[in-house]
C-alpha positions as CSV (number, residue, x, y, z in Angstrom):
1,X,16.8,-7.3,5.3
2,X,13.3,-7.4,4.6
3,X,10.4,-5.1,6.1
4,X,6.8,-5.8,6.2
5,X,4.2,-3.1,6.9
6,X,0.4,-3.0,7.2
7,X,-1.2,0.3,6.3
8,X,-5.0,0.9,7.0
9,X,-6.5,4.4,5.8
10,X,-9.8,5.7,4.8
11,X,-10.5,7.7,1.7
12,X,-13.3,9.2,0.0
13,X,-12.0,8.7,-3.3
14,X,-13.3,6.4,-6.1
15,X,-11.6,2.9,-6.0
16,X,-10.0,3.3,-9.5
17,X,-8.2,6.3,-8.3
18,X,-6.9,4.4,-5.4
19,X,-5.8,1.5,-7.7
20,X,-4.2,3.9,-10.1
21,X,-2.2,5.2,-7.1
22,X,-1.1,1.8,-5.8
23,X,-0.2,0.8,-9.2
24,X,2.1,3.7,-10.2
25,X,3.8,3.4,-6.6
26,X,4.4,-0.6,-6.8
27,X,5.5,0.1,-10.8
28,X,8.5,2.4,-9.3
29,X,9.7,0.2,-6.6
30,X,10.1,-3.8,-6.4
31,X,7.6,-4.5,-3.5
32,X,5.3,-7.5,-3.0
33,X,2.1,-7.6,-1.0
34,X,-1.8,-7.2,-1.3
35,X,-4.2,-4.2,-1.4
36,X,-8.0,-4.9,-0.1
37,X,-10.5,-2.5,-0.3
38,X,-12.8,-3.9,2.4
39,X,-15.5,-1.6,2.9
40,X,-16.7,1.5,0.8
41,X,-13.8,3.6,2.0
42,X,-11.4,1.6,4.1
43,X,-8.1,0.2,2.4
44,X,-5.8,-2.1,4.0
45,X,-2.4,-2.8,2.3
46,X,0.2,-5.3,3.2
47,X,3.6,-4.1,1.5
48,X,6.9,-6.4,2.0
49,X,10.2,-5.9,0.5
50,X,13.7,-4.4,1.0
51,X,13.8,-1.9,3.7
52,X,14.9,0.6,1.0
53,X,11.8,0.0,-1.0
54,X,9.5,-0.3,1.3
55,X,10.4,3.1,2.4
56,X,10.3,4.5,-1.1
57,X,6.7,2.9,-1.4
58,X,5.6,4.7,1.9
59,X,7.0,8.1,0.7
60,X,5.5,7.7,-2.5
61,X,2.2,6.8,-1.0
62,X,2.4,9.9,1.2
63,X,2.7,12.3,-1.5
64,X,-0.3,10.6,-3.2
65,X,-2.5,10.6,-0.5
66,X,-1.8,14.3,0.4
67,X,-2.6,15.2,-3.2
68,X,-6.1,13.5,-2.6
69,X,-6.7,15.1,1.0
70,X,-6.4,11.7,2.9
71,X,-6.1,11.5,6.5
72,X,-2.9,10.3,8.0
73,X,-2.9,6.3,7.5
74,X,-2.2,3.9,10.3
75,X,1.2,2.1,9.5
76,X,2.1,-0.9,11.8
77,X,4.6,-3.7,11.5
78,X,3.5,-6.8,9.9
79,X,4.7,-10.2,10.1
80,X,4.8,-12.1,6.8
81,X,2.2,-14.8,7.0
82,X,2.2,-15.9,3.3
83,X,4.2,-16.2,0.2
84,X,3.3,-12.9,-2.2
85,X,5.4,-14.6,-5.0
86,X,7.2,-11.2,-5.7
87,X,3.9,-9.5,-7.0
88,X,1.7,-6.8,-5.6
89,X,-1.9,-7.8,-6.0
90,X,-5.2,-5.5,-5.4
91,X,-8.1,-7.5,-4.2
92,X,-11.5,-6.3,-4.9
């Protein structure tokens, strides 16, 4: 069974730090989707994959966000609207 989530959070950190965190998390688990930094501090992530992999991604992301003193992200269910072709992209 597949699971898709939309994750929104604000972070007062450098963009390359967010990119590194996402790259690290997505390398460890097989998820697909997209991350977009749509304003100076706001990040939107769409992540899809097996329930286990998406949950593992969320756990790793939480650990990284706690280290960076980022507030609790907003996590919502998401209906997959496009084919991410098995990869995770970071859009700037």
